C-alpha positions in Angstrom: 27.5 3.5 10.3 24.5 2.1 8.6 21.1 3.9 8.8 17.9 2.0 8.5 14.6 4.0 8.2 11.8 3.0 10.6 8.9 1.7 8.4 5.8 -0.3 9.0 3.4 -2.3 6.8 4.0 -5.1 4.3 7.7 -4.6 3.4 9.5 -6.1 0.4 12.0 -8.8 1.2 15.7 -8.6 0.5 16.5 -8.5 -3.2 19.0 -7.2 -5.8 18.5 -6.0 -9.4 15.2 -4.2 -8.5 14.1 -0.8 -9.8 12.5 2.1 -7.9 10.7 5.3 -9.0 8.9 8.0 -7.1 5.6 9.8 -7.8 4.8 12.5 -5.3 4.8 10.9 -1.8 5.0 7.3 -3.1 8.1 5.3 -3.8 7.5 2.2 -6.0 9.8 -0.9 -6.0 9.3 -3.5 -8.7 10.9 -6.9 -9.3 14.5 -7.9 -8.9 15.9 -11.2 -7.8 16.3 -13.1 -4.5 18.9 -15.9 -4.7 18.0 -17.7 -7.9 14.3 -16.5 -8.1 13.2 -13.6 -10.3 10.4 -11.4 -8.9 7.5 -9.5 -10.4 6.1 -8.0 -7.2 5.3 -4.3 -6.7 5.6 -2.6 -3.3 4.8 1.0 -2.5 6.3 3.2 0.3 4.3 6.2 1.4 7.1 8.5 2.3 4.9 10.7 4.6 3.7 7.9 6.8 6.7 5.6 6.1 4.3 2.7 5.5 4.8 0.0 3.0 1.9 -1.7 1.0 1.6 -4.3 -1.7 -1.1 -3.2 -4.2 -3.6 -5.9 -5.1 -6.1 -6.1 -7.9 -5.9 -6.3 -11.7 -5.6 -9.7 -13.5 -2.4 -11.6 -12.9 -2.2 -12.2 -16.6 -1.6 -8.4 -17.1 1.3 -8.2 -14.6 4.7 -7.7 -16.1 6.9 -10.8 -16.2 9.4 -11.4 -13.5 12.8 -9.7 -14.2 15.8 -8.0 -12.7 18.2 -5.2 -13.7 15.4 -3.3 -15.5 14.4 0.4 -15.4 11.3 1.9 -13.8 10.5 5.5 -14.9 7.9 7.8 -13.5 5.5 10.1 -15.3 4.1 12.0 -12.4 1.9 14.2 -14.7 -0.1 11.1 -15.7 0.5 9.2 -12.5 2.1 6.3 -14.5 5.2 4.2 -14.2 6.9 2.6 -17.2 9.0 -0.5 -16.9 11.7 -1.2 -19.6 14.0 -4.1 -20.3 15.8 -6.2 -17.7 16.8 -9.8 -17.6 14.5 -12.8 -17.1 14.8 -16.4 -16.0 16.2 -19.1 -18.4 13.2 -19.0 -20.7 14.8 -16.1 -22.4 18.3 -17.0 -21.2 19.7 -15.9 -17.9 21.2 -12.7 -19.2 19.1 -12.1 -22.2 17.0 -9.0 -22.7 13.5 -9.2 -21.3 12.0 -9.8 -24.7 11.3 -6.0 -25.3 8.4 -6.0 -22.8 7.1 -2.5 -22.0 4.7 -2.2 -19.1 2.7 0.6 -17.6 1.6 0.6 -14.0 -1.4 2.9 -14.2 -2.5 2.9 -10.6 -2.0 1.3 -7.3 -4.8 -1.2 -8.0 -4.2 -2.0 -11.7 -1.3 -3.4 -13.6 -1.5 -3.3 -17.4 1.0 -4.3 -20.1 1.1 -3.3 -23.7 
């Protein structure tokens, strides 16, 4: 049968093509797509309390562009996440690489791209 963990908080909606990574007790979920919409949202699950949250803060201009089928890698020593590649909406072509964007999520409250 199917098992569904009991969680609370602001949960991410259904999606495909998203990426996840873990740092300590936090599981991060970024982007993906829902139907024909690409997403650039970030959700965090505290695996001790099983509570979801959606970090806020940081200028929207610094948020990584919406994408799906990307990779999210954790650097727990520096408390950082690195986002690589993926596909983006038709501006880059539906199945084109995500324009070599590399982003670093430095903390729960700040998103930065370089």
